[in-house]
N, C-alpha and C positions, 0 to 999 in steps of 0.2 A: 476407467475414467475417460472423460471426453477430452478433446483438444482444449488447450488453455484459452484459445480465442473464443470458445463458446462459453466460458465462465463469465458470468455477469460481474463478478468481483474484479476480474482482470480487465474487463471493458471499462468499469468505473475507474480503476487505477490508471488506465491509459488516458481517460479524459482528464483526470487530476493532473497528470504529467503535462498535458497540453495547457491546462490552466496555469500551472506553475511557470512554464516556459513563457507564456504570454505575459504573465504578471511581472516577470523579471527581465523582459526583453531589453528594457532601457536601463536596468540597474547597473551602476558603475562599480559597485562593491563586489568585485569578482570572486572573492573568497566566499562571501555569503551566497551569491548567486550560484556558484559551483556546488556548494554544500546542499542547498535546498533542492536544486535540480537533481543531484546525484541521489539524494534520499528519496525523492519522488520516483525516480526511475527504478530504484531498488525495490520499491513496492511491486511495481508491475513485473519486473524481470524475475524476482524471486517467486512470484506466483507461477510464471511461465516455467522457470527452471524446475520447480518442485513438481509441477504437473508432468513434466517430461522425465522425471528422475527414475521412474520405473517401480517405485514402491510407495505405499501410503506413509510409511514411517519417515522416509526422506521428504516426501511431499509436506508432511506436517512440520518437519524441521525448517524447510524453506518458508512455509507459511508463517511460522513464528518470527523469522527474520523479517518478512514483509510487514508483519504486524508491528514489530519494533520500529521499522522505518516509518510507518504511519505516525507513530508517536514522535519521532524526530521531526517530521515535516510539520506536525501540529505545533510542536514546541517552537520551531523556527518561524512559524507564522505569527506567533506572539512578538518575536523579535522584529519581524518584518514590520509589524504595526508600530512597535516602539521606535524604530529607526525611520518611520514614515516612508517606507519603501512601498507600502500599500495602504489603502484606506481601511478603517475599522470594519466597514461593511464587507470588503473583499476578504479580510482576515477571517471574519465570522463565517462567511459562506464556504471558504476553503477548509477551515477547521471542521465545519460540519460534514463536509465531504470526507475528510480523513476519519472522522468518527464512524460514519456509515461504512466505509471501506474496512476499518478495523473490526467492526462488529460482524461484517460479512465474512471476513477471514476467520474470526473466532467460530462462527457457526460452521464454516467448512471444516475447521479443525475438529470440532465436536462431532460432526457427521462422519468424518474419516475414522475418528477414534471409536465411535459407536459401531461402524461397519466392521472394523477390525475385531472388536469385542464379540460381535455377533458371529463372525466367521470362526473365531476361536472356540466359541461354545458349540458350534455345529460340528466341529471336527471330532 
């Protein structure tokens, strides 16, 4: 496996983290702000940790956590709109980014599973 910095999904997650931090820069609801920021960072960091874990099975486990964090961020973005911490347009744009990242994570999981199955049948 290559370095996590080379993974497009990690790069996209990093951009999402920056978007979330910018969106919440002036937010005074510190509990909300902390939660959405931590969830976004979790996506990026779990991809990195999994990539460095040393095995595909551990990588897949970390990717599943990252994917779950995508869902958490997406859910919180609805609340962000409801509480008028962001515009509807911003919420839609950021939710679409989480959907793309989640889909990319799923494709990477499927690729790793397929690679492991192919390796097992060749042995």
